C-alpha positions as CSV (number, residue, x, y, z in Angstrom):
1,X,34.3,62.2,40.8
2,X,33.8,64.9,38.2
3,X,31.3,64.3,35.4
4,X,32.9,63.7,32.1
5,X,32.4,66.6,29.6
6,X,30.0,65.8,26.7
7,X,32.1,65.2,23.6
8,X,29.4,65.0,20.9
9,X,28.9,67.5,18.1
10,X,25.4,68.7,17.2
11,X,24.8,69.7,13.6
12,X,21.9,70.3,11.2
13,X,22.5,68.6,7.9
14,X,21.8,69.9,4.4
15,X,18.6,69.0,2.7
16,X,18.2,65.3,2.0
17,X,15.5,62.8,1.1
18,X,14.3,60.4,3.7
19,X,14.1,56.7,3.2
20,X,12.4,54.3,5.6
21,X,11.6,57.1,8.2
22,X,10.6,55.7,11.6
23,X,9.5,58.9,13.4
24,X,6.1,58.2,15.0
25,X,6.5,54.8,16.7
26,X,9.8,53.1,17.4
27,X,10.5,49.9,15.6
28,X,12.6,46.9,16.5
29,X,16.2,47.0,15.1
30,X,16.9,43.3,14.6
31,X,20.7,43.8,14.5
32,X,20.7,45.7,17.8
33,X,17.8,43.8,19.4
34,X,16.2,47.1,20.6
35,X,13.5,49.4,19.5
36,X,14.5,52.8,18.1
37,X,13.4,55.7,15.9
38,X,15.5,56.5,12.9
39,X,15.9,57.7,9.3
40,X,18.1,56.9,6.4
41,X,19.2,60.1,4.7
42,X,20.0,60.3,1.0
43,X,22.2,63.2,0.0
44,X,22.7,64.0,-3.7
45,X,26.4,63.7,-4.5
46,X,26.2,67.3,-5.6
47,X,25.4,68.3,-2.0
48,X,28.3,69.5,0.2
49,X,28.4,67.3,3.3
50,X,31.9,68.3,4.4
51,X,30.5,69.7,7.7
52,X,29.3,66.2,8.6
53,X,32.8,64.8,8.0
54,X,34.3,67.7,10.0
55,X,31.9,67.0,12.8
56,X,32.9,63.3,12.8
57,X,36.6,64.2,13.1
58,X,35.9,66.7,15.8
59,X,33.8,64.2,17.8
60,X,36.6,61.7,17.6
61,X,39.2,64.2,18.8
62,X,36.9,65.4,21.6
63,X,36.5,61.9,22.9
64,X,40.0,60.4,22.3
65,X,42.3,63.4,22.1
66,X,43.6,65.6,19.4
67,X,46.3,63.1,18.5
68,X,44.0,60.2,17.9
69,X,44.8,58.1,14.8
70,X,41.5,58.4,12.9
71,X,42.5,55.3,10.8
72,X,42.1,53.1,13.8
73,X,38.4,54.2,14.3
74,X,35.3,53.0,12.6
75,X,34.3,56.2,10.7
76,X,32.2,54.4,8.0
77,X,29.0,56.4,8.5
78,X,28.8,57.9,5.0
79,X,28.0,55.1,2.4
80,X,28.2,55.3,-1.4
81,X,24.7,54.8,-2.7
82,X,26.1,53.5,-6.0
83,X,27.7,50.6,-4.3
84,X,26.3,47.6,-2.4
85,X,25.8,47.8,1.3
86,X,28.5,46.6,3.7
87,X,26.8,43.2,3.8
88,X,26.8,43.0,0.0
89,X,23.1,43.7,-0.6
90,X,22.2,45.7,-3.7
91,X,20.6,49.1,-2.9
92,X,17.3,50.4,-4.3
93,X,17.2,52.7,-7.3
94,X,16.5,55.7,-5.1
95,X,20.1,55.5,-3.8
96,X,21.7,56.0,-7.2
97,X,23.9,59.2,-7.2
98,X,23.6,59.7,-3.5
99,X,25.5,59.4,-0.2
100,X,23.6,57.3,2.3
101,X,23.7,58.2,6.0
102,X,21.7,56.6,8.8
103,X,20.8,58.2,12.2
104,X,18.8,56.7,15.1
105,X,17.9,57.1,18.7
106,X,16.4,55.0,21.5
107,X,16.2,57.9,24.0
108,X,13.0,59.7,22.9
109,X,10.8,60.4,19.9
110,X,12.6,62.9,17.6
111,X,11.0,66.3,17.2
112,X,9.2,66.6,13.8
113,X,8.1,69.9,12.3
114,X,7.2,71.4,8.9
115,X,8.9,74.3,7.1
116,X,6.9,76.7,9.3
117,X,8.1,75.0,12.5
118,X,4.6,73.6,13.2
119,X,4.6,70.1,14.7
120,X,3.7,67.3,12.3
121,X,1.1,64.9,13.7
122,X,-0.1,63.2,10.6
123,X,2.0,60.1,9.7
124,X,1.1,60.4,6.1
125,X,3.1,63.6,5.9
126,X,6.3,61.7,6.3
127,X,7.2,59.0,3.8
128,X,10.1,57.6,1.8
129,X,11.0,60.3,-0.7
130,X,10.1,63.4,1.3
131,X,12.7,66.2,1.6
132,X,14.0,67.3,5.0
133,X,16.6,68.8,7.1
134,X,17.8,66.5,9.9
135,X,19.5,67.6,13.2
136,X,21.9,65.0,14.6
137,X,24.5,64.5,17.3
138,X,27.8,63.0,16.1
139,X,29.4,61.1,18.9
140,X,32.4,58.9,19.4
141,X,32.2,55.6,21.3
142,X,34.8,53.3,22.9
143,X,32.9,50.0,23.4
144,X,33.0,47.3,22.2
145,X,35.4,48.9,19.7
146,X,36.1,52.6,18.9
147,X,34.4,54.7,16.3
148,X,31.9,57.5,15.6
149,X,28.2,57.2,15.3
150,X,25.2,59.5,14.5
151,X,22.3,60.0,16.8
152,X,19.0,61.4,15.6
153,X,17.6,64.6,17.3
154,X,15.0,66.4,15.1
155,X,13.5,66.4,11.6
156,X,12.1,69.3,9.6
157,X,10.1,68.5,6.5
158,X,11.0,71.0,3.8
159,X,8.9,69.8,0.9
160,X,7.1,66.9,-0.6
161,X,8.8,64.6,-3.1
162,X,8.0,61.7,-5.4
163,X,7.5,58.7,-3.1
164,X,10.2,56.1,-3.6
165,X,9.1,52.8,-5.3
166,X,6.7,50.8,-3.2
167,X,4.7,49.5,-6.0
168,X,3.5,50.7,-9.4
169,X,2.3,54.3,-9.9
170,X,-1.4,54.6,-10.3
171,X,-1.0,56.2,-13.8
172,X,1.1,53.2,-14.9
173,X,-1.6,50.6,-14.1
174,X,-4.7,52.4,-15.2
175,X,-5.5,54.1,-18.5
176,X,-8.3,56.4,-19.3
177,X,-11.3,54.3,-20.5
178,X,-12.6,55.1,-24.0
179,X,-16.2,53.9,-24.3
180,X,-18.2,54.1,-27.5
181,X,-21.7,55.3,-26.5
182,X,-23.3,53.1,-29.3
183,X,-21.9,50.0,-27.6
184,X,-23.8,50.6,-24.4
185,X,-26.9,52.2,-25.9
186,X,-30.2,50.5,-24.7
187,X,-33.8,50.7,-25.6
188,X,-36.9,49.8,-23.7
189,X,-37.1,46.2,-25.0
190,X,-33.4,45.5,-24.2
191,X,-33.8,47.1,-20.8
192,X,-36.7,44.8,-19.9
193,X,-34.7,41.7,-20.9
194,X,-31.8,42.9,-18.8
195,X,-33.8,43.3,-15.6
196,X,-31.9,41.8,-12.7
197,X,-28.6,41.6,-14.5
198,X,-26.9,44.3,-12.4
199,X,-28.5,43.7,-9.1
């Protein structure tokens, strides 16, 4: 029996910002009940992601034939960041004005490099808000229903970005202290009476 030809389409996507990147250690996906690596990609709505849409259509036709009725397939892999999730949950402020695309893999850890193609080993280099290019494989599936999904291959960090909200910024919770020297001035007598206060 001949082995079926691979029908997936590999593509490197335009620059995006990563949200909830899981690239160093796989984590449990409660919906799937399995551990996986993955990223949520946020593309500005000004970014041209037409090649991703074309790859999804091509993957579907590769798998099901050129005459496949795309309307019968689950192609909902590009979400509107200005609208609630498919379960009705409100999205974070970082999703405003973006398209939201998720990619994951359970096969092996994705490759992770910087803009010089040097491997990234420090987990602090990758965080929610960093800019990156992501290489994915778009693949159609037939079980339990029919649709197209996106598998994660590799990630290239392109530059640092403002981390997405995970608490207040340090400059928002602290202000520069202004101390009047006369209020803390001491003399020998006062110093003697304060012995032991600070230790």
